[in-house]
Every structure is written in structure tokens, then in C-alpha cells.
C-alpha positions in Angstrom: 223.2 -24.9 -49.7 222.9 -26.3 -53.2 226.4 -25.1 -54.1 227.8 -26.8 -51.0 226.1 -30.1 -51.9 227.4 -29.9 -55.4 230.9 -29.8 -54.0 230.1 -32.9 -51.8 228.8 -34.7 -54.8 232.1 -34.3 -56.6 234.0 -35.5 -53.5 231.7 -38.5 -53.0 231.9 -39.4 -56.7 235.7 -39.4 -56.4 235.5 -41.6 -53.3 233.2 -44.1 -55.1 235.8 -44.7 -57.8 239.0 -44.3 -55.7 241.2 -47.4 -55.2 240.6 -49.1 -51.8 242.5 -47.4 -49.0 243.1 -44.1 -50.9 240.0 -42.1 -49.6 240.6 -39.1 -47.4 238.3 -37.9 -44.7 234.6 -38.2 -45.5 232.8 -35.0 -46.5 229.7 -36.0 -44.6 229.2 -36.6 -40.9 226.5 -36.5 -38.2 226.5 -33.8 -35.6 224.8 -35.3 -32.5 222.3 -33.1 -30.6 221.6 -33.3 -26.9 218.1 -34.8 -26.7 218.1 -35.4 -22.9 216.6 -38.9 -23.3 217.8 -42.5 -23.7 214.6 -43.6 -25.4 214.9 -45.3 -28.8 213.7 -42.9 -31.4 212.4 -44.8 -34.4 210.0 -42.0 -35.6 211.4 -38.8 -37.3 209.8 -36.0 -39.3 212.0 -33.1 -40.4 210.5 -29.7 -41.4 213.7 -27.7 -41.9 217.2 -27.2 -40.5 215.5 -25.6 -37.5 212.4 -27.7 -36.9 212.2 -31.5 -36.4 210.1 -34.0 -34.5 211.2 -37.4 -33.2 209.2 -40.1 -31.4 209.9 -43.4 -29.8 209.8 -45.6 -26.7 208.0 -44.8 -23.4 205.6 -42.3 -25.0 208.4 -40.1 -26.2 207.8 -37.2 -28.6 210.6 -34.7 -28.9 210.4 -31.3 -30.8 213.1 -28.8 -31.6 212.7 -25.4 -33.2 216.3 -24.3 -33.0 218.2 -26.9 -35.0 218.6 -29.4 -32.1 220.2 -27.1 -29.6 217.4 -27.9 -27.3 214.5 -30.4 -27.4 211.2 -30.5 -25.5 209.4 -33.7 -24.5 205.8 -33.1 -25.8 204.4 -36.6 -26.0 200.7 -37.4 -25.6 199.5 -37.9 -22.0 199.1 -41.5 -20.6 201.3 -43.1 -23.2 204.4 -43.9 -21.1 203.9 -47.6 -21.6 203.5 -47.3 -25.4 205.9 -47.1 -28.4 205.4 -44.1 -30.6 207.1 -45.7 -33.6 206.1 -43.1 -36.3 205.4 -39.4 -36.5 204.5 -37.2 -39.5 204.7 -33.4 -39.0 203.3 -30.7 -41.3 204.9 -27.7 -39.6 206.3 -26.7 -36.2 202.9 -26.9 -34.6 201.0 -29.7 -36.3 201.9 -33.4 -36.2 200.3 -36.9 -36.3 201.9 -39.7 -34.2 201.3 -43.4 -34.1 201.7 -45.9 -31.3 202.2 -49.6 -32.1 201.1 -52.9 -30.7 198.3 -55.4 -30.7 194.7 -54.3 -30.0 194.3 -51.0 -28.3 198.0 -50.3 -28.1 197.8 -49.2 -31.8 196.6 -45.6 -31.7 196.9 -42.4 -33.6 197.2 -38.9 -32.0 197.2 -35.4 -33.5 198.4 -32.1 -32.2 198.0 -28.5 -33.6 199.8 -26.6 -30.8 203.3 -28.1 -30.9 202.5 -31.0 -28.6 201.0 -28.9 -25.8 197.8 -30.9 -26.3 196.9 -34.0 -28.3 193.7 -35.5 -29.6 193.4 -39.3 -29.9 191.9 -39.8 -33.4 192.1 -43.6 -33.7 192.3 -46.6 -31.4 192.4 -50.1 -32.8 189.6 -52.4 -31.5 190.7 -55.6 -33.2 192.7 -57.7 -30.8 194.8 -59.3 -33.5 195.5 -56.1 -35.5 198.8 -54.3 -35.3 199.5 -51.0 -37.0 203.1 -50.1 -38.0 203.5 -46.8 -39.8 201.8 -43.7 -41.4 202.4 -41.4 -44.3 200.7 -38.4 -45.9 200.3 -37.3 -49.5 199.6 -33.7 -48.3 198.0 -32.0 -45.3 194.7 -33.7 -45.9 195.2 -37.2 -47.3 197.2 -40.0 -45.6 197.4 -43.7 -44.9 198.2 -46.0 -42.0 199.5 -49.5 -42.7 199.1 -52.5 -40.5 199.9 -56.2 -40.4 197.5 -58.8 -41.9 194.6 -60.3 -39.9 193.2 -63.6 -41.3 195.2 -63.0 -44.5 194.1 -59.4 -45.1 196.3 -56.3 -44.6 194.9 -53.6 -42.4 195.1 -50.2 -44.1 193.5 -47.0 -42.9 192.9 -43.8 -44.8 192.3 -40.2 -43.8 191.0 -37.2 -45.8 191.0 -34.6 -43.1 194.7 -34.5 -42.0 194.4 -37.4 -39.5 191.4 -36.1 -37.6 189.5 -39.3 -38.5 190.4 -42.7 -40.1 188.5 -45.2 -42.2 189.6 -48.8 -42.9 190.2 -49.6 -46.6 188.0 -52.5 -47.8 189.7 -55.9 -48.1 188.6 -56.4 -51.7 191.0 -53.8 -53.0 194.1 -55.3 -51.3 196.0 -58.4 -52.4 195.9 -61.3 -49.9 198.9 -61.6 -47.6 201.4 -64.5 -47.8 201.6 -66.9 -44.8 203.8 -65.2 -42.2 203.9 -61.8 -44.0 203.9 -58.6 -42.0 205.4 -55.1 -42.0 208.3 -53.8 -39.9 207.7 -51.0 -37.5 211.4 -50.2 -37.4 211.7 -46.7 -38.8 208.3 -45.3 -39.7 209.0 -46.0 -43.4 207.0 -49.2 -44.1 204.6 -47.0 -46.0 205.5 -44.0 -48.2 203.8 -41.7 -50.7 204.8 -39.6 -53.7 202.7 -37.0 -55.4 198.9 -36.8 -54.9 197.9 -40.5 -55.4 200.8 -43.0 -55.3 201.6 -45.0 -52.2 203.8 -48.1 -51.4 203.9 -50.5 -48.5 206.9 -52.7 -47.6 206.6 -56.2 -46.3 208.7 -59.2 -45.1 208.3 -62.3 -43.0 206.8 -64.5 -45.7 208.2 -66.5 -48.6 209.0 -63.3 -50.5 209.8 -59.7 -49.5 207.1 -57.7 -51.3 206.0 -54.1 -52.1 202.4 -53.1 -52.5 201.5 -50.2 -54.7 198.4 -48.0 -54.9 197.8 -45.4 -57.6 194.5 -44.2 -56.3 195.4 -42.9 -52.8 195.1 -46.3 -51.1 191.7 -47.6 -52.4 193.2 -50.4 -54.5 196.6 -52.1 -54.5 198.8 -54.3 -56.6 201.8 -56.3 -55.3 205.3 -57.3 -56.6 208.1 -59.4 -55.4 211.6 -58.0 -54.6 214.9 -59.7 -54.5 215.5 -58.8 -50.8 215.9 -61.5 -48.2 212.6 -62.5 -46.5 211.9 -64.4 -43.3 210.9 -64.0 -39.6 213.5 -61.2 -39.2 214.0 -60.2 -42.8 212.4 -58.3 -45.6 211.8 -54.8 -46.9 212.0 -52.5 -44.0 211.6 -49.2 -45.8 210.6 -47.8 -49.2 211.2 -44.4 -50.7 210.2 -42.9 -54.1 211.6 -39.8 -55.8 208.9 -39.9 -58.5 205.9 -42.2 -59.1 208.3 -44.4 -61.1 211.8 -44.1 -59.5 212.1 -45.7 -56.1 214.1 -47.9 -53.7 213.4 -50.7 -51.2 215.8 -51.4 -48.4 216.2 -53.8 -45.5 217.8 -57.1 -45.0 217.9 -59.2 -41.8 217.9 -57.4 -38.5 219.0 -60.6 -36.8 222.2 -60.4 -38.9 222.9 -56.6 -38.8 226.3 -56.9 -40.5 224.9 -59.0 -43.4 224.9 -57.0 -46.6 223.5 -59.5 -49.1 220.1 -58.9 -50.8 219.3 -55.8 -48.7 218.5 -53.3 -51.4 216.6 -53.1 -54.8 215.7 -50.3 -57.2 212.7 -49.8 -59.5 212.1 -47.5 -62.5 208.6 -48.6 -63.2 206.8 -47.6 -60.0 207.5 -50.9 -58.2 206.3 -53.4 -60.8 209.8 -54.8 -61.1 212.9 -54.6 -58.9 216.6 -55.0 -59.6 219.6 -55.2 -57.3 222.3 -52.5 -57.9 226.1 -52.7 -58.4 226.7 -52.7 -54.7 224.7 -52.0 -51.5 225.3 -51.0 -47.9 227.4 -53.4 -45.9 224.7 -54.4 -43.5 221.0 -54.4 -42.7 219.5 -50.9 -43.1 216.1 -49.9 -41.6 215.5 -46.5 -43.4 216.3 -44.6 -46.6 215.5 -41.2 -48.0 216.1 -39.2 -51.2 217.6 -35.8 -50.8 214.8 -33.3 -51.5 216.4 -31.3 -54.3 219.4 -33.5 -55.4 217.5 -36.3 -57.0 220.5 -38.7 -57.4 221.5 -38.5 -53.7 220.1 -41.0 -51.2 220.9 -41.6 -47.5 220.5 -45.0 -45.7 220.9 -45.8 -42.0 220.9 -48.8 -39.8 222.4 -50.2 -36.6 225.9 -50.6 -38.1 226.2 -47.3 -40.0 225.1 -44.7 -42.5 225.6 -44.7 -46.2 225.2 -42.3 -49.1 224.7 -42.8 -52.8 225.2 -40.1 -55.4 224.0 -42.0 -58.5 220.4 -42.9 -57.6 221.2 -45.9 -55.5 223.5 -47.9 -57.8 226.6 -47.4 -55.7 227.0 -46.8 -52.0 229.6 -45.3 -49.7 229.6 -45.7 -45.9 230.5 -42.5 -44.1 229.6 -43.3 -40.5 229.6 -46.4 -38.3 227.2 -45.2 -35.6 223.7 -46.6 -35.0 220.6 -45.0 -36.3 217.1 -46.3 -37.0 215.6 -43.7 -39.3 216.5 -40.7 -41.5 214.5 -37.8 -43.0 215.2 -34.6 -44.9 213.4 -31.3 -44.8 212.3 -29.3 -47.9 215.3 -27.0 -47.4 217.8 -29.9 -47.8 218.5 -30.4 -44.1 218.8 -34.1 -43.2 218.5 -35.7 -39.8 218.7 -39.2 -38.3 217.5 -40.7 -35.0 217.8 -44.0 -33.2 218.9 -45.8 -30.0 219.7 -44.2 -26.7 218.1 -40.9 -27.8 220.5 -40.3 -30.6 219.6 -37.6 -33.1 222.1 -36.4 -35.6 222.1 -33.5 -38.1 223.9 -34.1 -41.4 226.8 -31.7 -41.8 229.2 -31.1 -44.7 232.9 -31.4 -43.9 
């Protein structure tokens, strides 16, 4: 697998510097899998080339153990009216899924038997609170991020793999800007790297910002990014390869073809951000680093998919189909999911 990717890197590098109009067929493409649903799938968690989970509208949770040849609907009971916008899986049997919405529509569920049964481990009781996304440091520690209430972000933490959740005190979290919130577009408004570092992406306010915690979510700092910000614009997703090297991506979902100020990079853990040489040619809702090729990133959105082979400085679009989120397994297998039940597996050639 690594040898095949090395060949792709060489081809993509050539595409990146080739004169306009001289590129041949792209070495990357998505192979669509038959999910049997038309639900929009904004949540995705990839274990390997064989095992993946996807979640989305109408209480949908899908699970495959054969590389997408077949999928089973294994969603929690009595969630048909809810949006399962994020899912984080630990293996083929264990996963934590989040529903979004105001008040009691924001819930967290956990399964240990491949979705045959689920336990509800959190239900929001604040009428104005709205939770957006979840991420885990390991099999025990994780965070759930939510929009501000009365100027204070809502952040939950778990130390038992999602079996129980505790709200992080307000005094450790910077105050929110007027109109600021998080986007529940791809399950990537919160991310973690290593044992202690986490980041939360925001938009909606006067500035698109990123919050950072170096102590597993207990206290946070915040920094501005150069991304667009407004009622439909901001940072939609963050990803980090190391505690210092990361990326923020987004734009304006009301202008999906707009490619200005939709991406920024950091090399100091999110304290400062800079825009690269070029960026994807449209709004992008999700981004991920390849697990063992540190300079390779994939980004997806409603107008296409892009790849970078130089750590995010230059981007090449290889597909014009719509996806909402993207994730890679530890073995290097990368998947994407989105509207109309679309799930694709990245293939070479």
C-alpha cells in the first residue's frame, strides 16, 4: 500500500506543476458503494479498508465489514426523526454516535455489539444548547463540542469511552463572540491529536476562530484565522497531524463554488494561521491527513474533492462529485460520505 501511494505522490506532484491543460487522467478516484439509502451521511468513521461506519439523517447509522460491498442499517431505536451528524468508532463493534438539535434532540449513544443494541449516554436538558460533534483521544477520553449559550461554549468530556459525560466549566473556556457557533456539517468541528491536544472550529461571528486545549479539554485558548466568517461561513473542520501542524478548512456554504479564504495552515498548534499558495476551488466541509503519508491531505465538499501532497500548500481537484466528510483508517484506506447516501472508497488509478 505504501509503495502504491508513493507512485501516486509522484504523479500528483507532476500534476501540480504541469502547465494548465496538460494533465492526464487523475491517479485518484472514488469508487461508490451501494448503501441502499438516500439519507445524507455527514458522519463517518473508518477503521480499515474493510470496516467503516457512517451516520446521518433520519436516525441512520450504517456499518460495513466487507469494504462497502454491503451495508447494514444499525441505528439506535426511536431516532427516525433525528440527525446523527457524527460517529466515532473504535472497532467493528464499538462506536459512539451523536444526534444534533436544540434541547433534547442533542443526544449521545454508544454500542458495543456492532449496533445491535445502543445505550443512550447523554441527553441535553438545556433548551438553548445545541451539540455539534465529538472526537476521542483514545478509547477512554473524548470531547463533545456545542454552540454557545449566553456567551459560553458548551463542551462535554468523557473519561470512560463515552459511557458518561461531564460538562467542562465555563471558567476554562474563552467567551464566544456575538453570533459565533460551530458547524455540524461533517463531524469535524472538534478534533484531537495525541493524548491531550484538542481543537474546536467556529464561524458565524466577526472572525472565524479555532479554540485549542492542551489539557484534554479542561482549559482553552483561542485564535483568529483568515477564513471567511458570517452566518453561513467560517471554519467547518480542523485536522492536525501533530500537536503543532494542522489545517482549518471551510468557506461559505451559501456560496459553495467560492474558493476565497477557505483554508489556513498552522505550524504552532493553532496560535497563528496562514493561507497557502492556493486552496480548493470552493467551500469544503471536511479534511483529513493520510495516516502514514504526512504530507498528503484530502478535502471534500459539495463541489468536489481535492488532494494536497505538500502538507496543504498546493491543492489539486480530482473529483467533482458531492461529499460532506472524509476519513482514513489506520491501514491507509480513505472513505468519503455525503448526500443521497453516497459513500466512496478512495482508489488508485
